[in-house]
DRENTIVO-573576 format. One record per residue (C-alpha): residue number from 1; residue in one letter; x, y, z. Coordinates in steps of 0.5 Angstrom, whole numbers. Each point is the difference from the previous one (the first is absolute). Example, Ala and Ser with C-alpha at 12.3 -4.5 7.8 and 13.67 -1.06 7.14 Angstrom:
- 1  A  25  -9  16
- 2  S  2  7  -2
END
This chain:
- 1  M  -80  328  -200
- 2  A  6  3  4
- 3  V  0  2  8
- 4  A  5  5  1
- 5  H  4  1  7
- 6  S  4  6  1
- 7  F  7  0  4
- 8  G  1  7  -1
- 9  T  3  5  -5
- 10  D  7  -4  -1
- 11  P  2  -5  -5
- 12  I  -1  -7  1
- 13  T  6  -3  -3
- 14  C  0  -7  3
- 15  H  -5  -4  4
- 16  A  -1  -7  3
- 17  W  -6  -4  3
- 18  N  0  -4  6
- 19  K  -3  -7  0
- 20  D  -8  1  1
- 21  R  1  7  -3
- 22  S  -2  4  6
- 23  Q  7  4  0
- 24  I  3  3  -5
- 25  A  7  3  0
- 26  V  2  6  -5
- 27  C  6  4  -1
- 28  P  -3  8  -1
- 29  N  6  1  -4
- 30  S  5  1  6
- 31  S  5  -4  4
- 32  N  -6  -3  5
- 33  V  -5  -5  -1
- 34  I  -7  1  3
- 35  I  -4  -6  2
- 36  Y  -8  1  0
- 37  T  -5  -4  3
- 38  L  -7  -1  -3
- 39  R  -5  2  6
- 40  A  -7  1  -1
- 41  G  1  1  -7
- 42  R  5  5  1
- 43  W  8  0  -1
- 44  E  3  2  6
- 45  E  8  1  1
- 46  T  2  -5  5
- 47  A  8  0  -1
- 48  V  6  3  -3
- 49  L  6  -4  -2
- 50  K  6  5  0
- 51  E  7  -2  -1
- 52  H  1  2  -7
- 53  T  4  6  -2
- 54  Q  -3  1  -7
- 55  R  -6  -1  -4
- 56  V  -3  -7  1
- 57  T  0  -4  -7
- 58  G  -3  -6  2
- 59  I  -4  -4  5
- 60  D  -3  -7  0
- 61  W  -4  -3  6
- 62  A  1  -8  1
- 63  V  -7  -3  1
- 64  N  2  -6  4
- 65  S  6  2  4
- 66  N  -3  7  1
- 67  L  7  3  -2
- 68  I  0  7  -3
- 69  V  7  1  -5
- 70  T  1  7  -2
- 71  C  6  3  -5
- 72  S  2  7  -1
- 73  A  4  5  -4
- 74  D  5  0  6
- 75  R  2  -7  -2
- 76  N  -3  -3  5
- 77  A  -5  -5  2
- 78  Y  -3  -2  6
- 79  V  -5  -6  2
- 80  W  -5  2  5
- 81  N  -3  -5  6
- 82  L  -6  2  4
- 83  R  3  -1  7
- 84  D  -4  2  6
- 85  G  -5  4  -4
- 86  E  6  4  -3
- 87  W  4  -1  -7
- 88  K  7  -2  1
- 89  P  5  1  -6
- 90  T  6  -5  -1
- 91  L  5  3  -5
- 92  V  1  -4  -7
- 93  I  7  -1  -2
- 94  L  -1  2  -8
- 95  R  7  2  -2
- 96  I  -2  5  -5
- 97  N  3  7  -2
- 98  R  -7  3  -3
- 99  A  -7  1  2
- 100  A  -4  -6  1
- 101  T  -6  1  -5
- 102  C  -5  -6  2
- 103  V  -1  -6  5
- 104  K  -4  -6  0
- 105  W  -1  -7  4
- 106  S  0  -6  -3
- 107  P  -6  -5  0
- 108  K  3  -4  6
- 109  E  2  6  4
- 110  N  7  -3  1
- 111  K  4  5  -4
- 112  F  -2  7  -4
- 113  A  3  4  -5
- 114  V  2  7  -1
- 115  G  2  4  -7
- 116  S  4  6  0
- 117  G  4  5  -4
- 118  A  6  -4  1
- 119  R  -2  -4  -6
- 120  L  -1  -6  4
- 121  I  -5  -4  4
- 122  S  1  -2  8
- 123  V  -3  -7  2
- 124  C  0  1  7
- 125  Y  -1  -6  5
- 126  F  0  -1  8
- 127  E  6  -3  3
- 128  K  -1  -3  6
- 129  E  7  0  3
- 130  N  1  7  0
- 131  D  -8  2  1
- 132  W  0  5  -7
- 133  W  -2  0  -7
- 134  V  6  -1  -5
- 135  S  0  1  -7
- 136  K  2  -3  -7
- 137  H  1  4  -6
- 138  I  -3  -1  -7
- 139  K  4  4  -5
- 140  K  1  -2  -7
- 141  P  -2  2  -5
- 142  I  -4  5  3
- 143  R  3  7  -3
- 144  S  -5  5  4
- 145  T  -4  2  6
- 146  V  -5  -6  2
- 147  T  -7  3  0
- 148  S  -4  -6  2
- 149  I  0  -7  2
- 150  D  -5  -6  1
- 151  W  0  -7  2
- 152  H  -2  -6  -3
- 153  P  -5  -4  4
- 154  N  6  -6  0
- 155  N  4  5  5
- 156  I  6  -1  -4
- 157  L  0  4  -6
- 158  I  -1  8  0
- 159  G  -2  5  -6
- 160  C  3  6  0
- 161  G  -1  7  -5
- 162  S  6  5  0
- 163  T  1  7  -4
- 164  D  5  -4  -5
- 165  F  -7  -2  -4
- 166  K  0  -7  2
- 167  A  -4  -5  4
- 168  R  4  -6  3
- 169  V  -2  -6  4
- 170  F  6  -3  5
- 171  S  1  -6  4
- 172  A  0  3  8
- 173  Y  1  -7  3
- 174  I  4  0  6
- 175  K  2  -7  2
- 176  D  2  2  7
- 177  I  -8  1  2
- 178  E  -4  -4  -5
- 179  D  0  -7  -4
- 180  K  2  -1  -7
- 181  P  -5  3  -5
- 182  T  -3  -4  -6
- 183  A  1  2  -7
- 184  T  -6  5  -3
- 185  V  -2  2  -6
- 186  W  5  6  1
- 187  G  6  -5  0
- 188  K  3  -5  3
- 189  K  7  3  3
- 190  M  -2  3  7
- 191  T  7  2  3
- 192  F  -1  7  3
- 193  G  0  6  -4
- 194  N  -1  -4  -7
- 195  L  -3  4  -5
- 196  M  -6  -4  -2
- 197  A  -3  4  -5
- 198  E  1  8  -3
- 199  F  -5  4  -4
- 200  S  1  7  -3
- 201  N  -6  4  1
- 202  G  -4  0  -6
- 203  G  -1  8  -1
- 204  G  7  2  3
- 205  G  -2  3  6
- 206  W  3  -1  7
- 207  V  -4  -6  4
- 208  H  -4  3  6
- 209  Y  -3  -6  2
- 210  V  0  -8  -1
- 211  A  -5  -5  3
- 212  F  0  -8  -1
- 213  S  -7  -3  -1
- 214  A  -3  -4  5
- 215  S  2  -7  -3
- 216  G  7  4  -1
- 217  D  0  -2  -7
- 218  K  -1  7  -3
- 219  L  4  6  2
- 220  A  -3  7  -2
- 221  W  4  7  0
- 222  V  -2  7  -1
- 223  G  4  5  -3
- 224  H  1  8  0
- 225  D  -2  0  -7
- 226  A  -7  -2  2
- 227  S  1  -7  -3
- 228  V  -2  -7  4
- 229  S  3  -6  -2
- 230  V  -1  -8  2
- 231  V  5  -6  -1
- 232  D  -3  -7  0
- 233  S  5  -5  2
- 234  N  -5  -5  -2
- 235  K  1  2  -7
- 236  E  7  0  -1
- 237  M  1  7  3
- 238  L  -5  3  -5
- 239  M  0  8  2
- 240  A  -6  4  -1
- 241  T  0  8  0
- 242  A  -6  5  0
- 243  K  2  7  -2
- 244  T  -5  5  3
- 245  A  0  8  -1
- 246  F  -2  1  7
- 247  L  5  3  5
- 248  P  6  -4  3
- 249  F  -2  -6  4
- 250  M  3  -1  7
- 251  C  -3  -7  3
- 252  C  -4  -6  -2
- 253  E  -3  -6  3
- 254  W  -3  -6  -2
- 255  V  -8  -1  2
- 256  S  -1  -7  -4
- 257  E  5  -5  -3
- 258  N  -1  4  -7
- 259  S  -2  7  3
- 260  L  4  6  2
- 261  V  -2  7  3
- 262  V  5  5  -1
- 263  A  1  7  2
- 264  G  4  7  0
- 265  H  0  7  -2
- 266  S  -7  0  -3
- 267  C  -3  -1  7
- 268  N  -4  -6  -3
- 269  P  0  -7  1
- 270  M  0  -4  -6
- 271  L  -1  -7  -2
- 272  F  4  -4  -5
- 273  L  -2  -7  -2
- 274  H  6  -5  -2
- 275  D  -4  -5  -5
- 276  D  1  -8  -1
- 277  R  3  2  -7
- 278  G  6  4  4
- 279  Q  -3  7  -2
- 280  M  -1  6  4
- 281  Q  -6  4  0
- 282  F  -2  7  3
- 283  L  -7  -2  3
- 284  H  -3  6  4
- 285  K  2  6  5
- 286  L  -3  -2  7
- 287  D  -2  7  2
- 288  V  -5  3  -4
- 289  E  2  7  -1
- 290  K  -5  6  1
- 291  Q  0  6  -4
- 292  S  -1  7  4
- 293  E  -6  4  -1
- 294  G  2  4  -5
- 295  G  3  -6  -4
- 296  K  7  0  -4
- 297  I  3  6  -1
- 298  N  6  0  -5
- 299  A  7  3  3
- 300  M  -1  7  -4
- 301  K  -6  1  4
- 302  R  3  -2  7
- 303  F  6  5  -1
- 304  Q  -5  5  -2
- 305  M  -5  -1  6
- 306  M  6  0  5
- 307  D  3  6  -3
- 308  K  -7  4  0
- 309  Q  -1  -3  7
- 310  A  7  0  3
- 311  D  -2  -7  3
- 312  E  4  -6  -1
- 313  S  -6  -5  3
- 314  V  -4  0  -7
- 315  D  -2  -7  -2
- 316  K  5  -2  6
- 317  K  -3  -6  2
- 318  L  1  -7  -4
- 319  G  -6  -4  -1
- 320  T  3  -6  3
- 321  V  0  -2  7
- 322  H  8  1  1
- 323  Q  2  7  -1
- 324  N  7  -2  -2
- 325  S  4  -5  -2
- 326  I  -1  -7  3
- 327  T  7  -3  3
- 328  G  -2  -7  2
- 329  I  -5  -6  0
- 330  S  -2  -5  5
- 331  I  -5  -6  0
- 332  H  -4  1  6
- 333  S  -4  -6  0
- 334  G  0  -6  -4
- 335  S  7  -2  -4
- 336  K  3  1  -6
- 337  A  -4  -6  -3
- 338  S  -6  3  2
- 339  T  -1  7  3
- 340  Q  -6  3  3
- 341  K  3  7  2
- 342  F  6  3  -1
- 343  A  3  7  3
- 344  T  4  6  -4
- 345  V  4  5  4
- 346  G  2  7  -4
- 347  V  3  6  1
- 348  D  -6  4  2
- 349  G  0  -4  7
- 350  Q  -6  -4  -2
- 351  M  0  -8  1
- 352  C  -6  -3  -4
- 353  L  -3  -6  0
- 354  W  -3  -3  -6
- 355  D  -5  -6  0
- 356  F  2  -4  -6
- 357  K  -5  -5  -1
- 358  T  -5  6  0
- 359  L  4  4  -5
- 360  E  1  -7  -4
- 361  S  -8  -1  -1
- 362  S  -1  7  -2
- 363  I  5  0  -6
- 364  A  -5  -2  -5
- 365  G  3  -5  -5
- 366  L  6  -2  4
- 367  R  2  -7  1
- 368  L  5  -1  5
- 369  Q  3  -7  1
END
């Protein structure tokens, strides 16, 4: 059900696709970004983006303009443009004094947002007069590191999650480059930096990832307490939370207007449903875990065997495709409204492609809307 591609032994901390999915940009937990191109069914390294001095924390690839934006723990961001077969960087004036943590292009690709440990979001846009990227800051009431950002389909609103246990929706309207926006179900006041909504994580853990649905009416987030939450703006901001007994979740993505795939330290993508009553349901693990030939062994027996054989490899291989934590999810084909395939990357250095339509039909008794 999943096709695994290995990019080495280094963890993949972030990734992004080009428009036709023939190329992927990955960060192997370093200051470099490596671009791979699919040729004859194999991924070949074709470019390395070297400008950052510390670990790259975020990558996003604009599908229409073909620009890549990266951010790093070195407090910088670069916009990369392909000229004469080489990727050329342009510095972004972020004006932050802590590490950048995440980055994402807006739907119209006329601006992008960068989250950081400086307790703010830098909304960046291109200033033609000076030929550089400048930023405006969204600060209050963020009180801790911004871990994730996602744009509303209207190109104005932005959702963010942070380590102060909050998920928020802000207006990122920049009057210098775009027309005045109309009111939405999230609110009417659209001045830059206006707080449209704020929600406490239902379980009380750090918010690791946020994602708007295809319509923009729902905002989902996952927490370090292995909880999944969704707010429906069409139902008076009704919030639903599913608290699970799994290991912490690190990422999530909508695969239909009501269905959500989440993943994290359990090494297994999981499907959740936000039903018409506004409730969250855990449906199924999408990776079928296989037991080793000897079956399950308890902790005591495992340590006895390790002591007897002086071997740390006893029962080492997991029964899942990913052999370590999943760090990111992205849509490979289709859209948030109707996903055909999605991709996951992990600490094991693998990128796995999941045929969601096949998975959907193989899960007996599930009805996805």
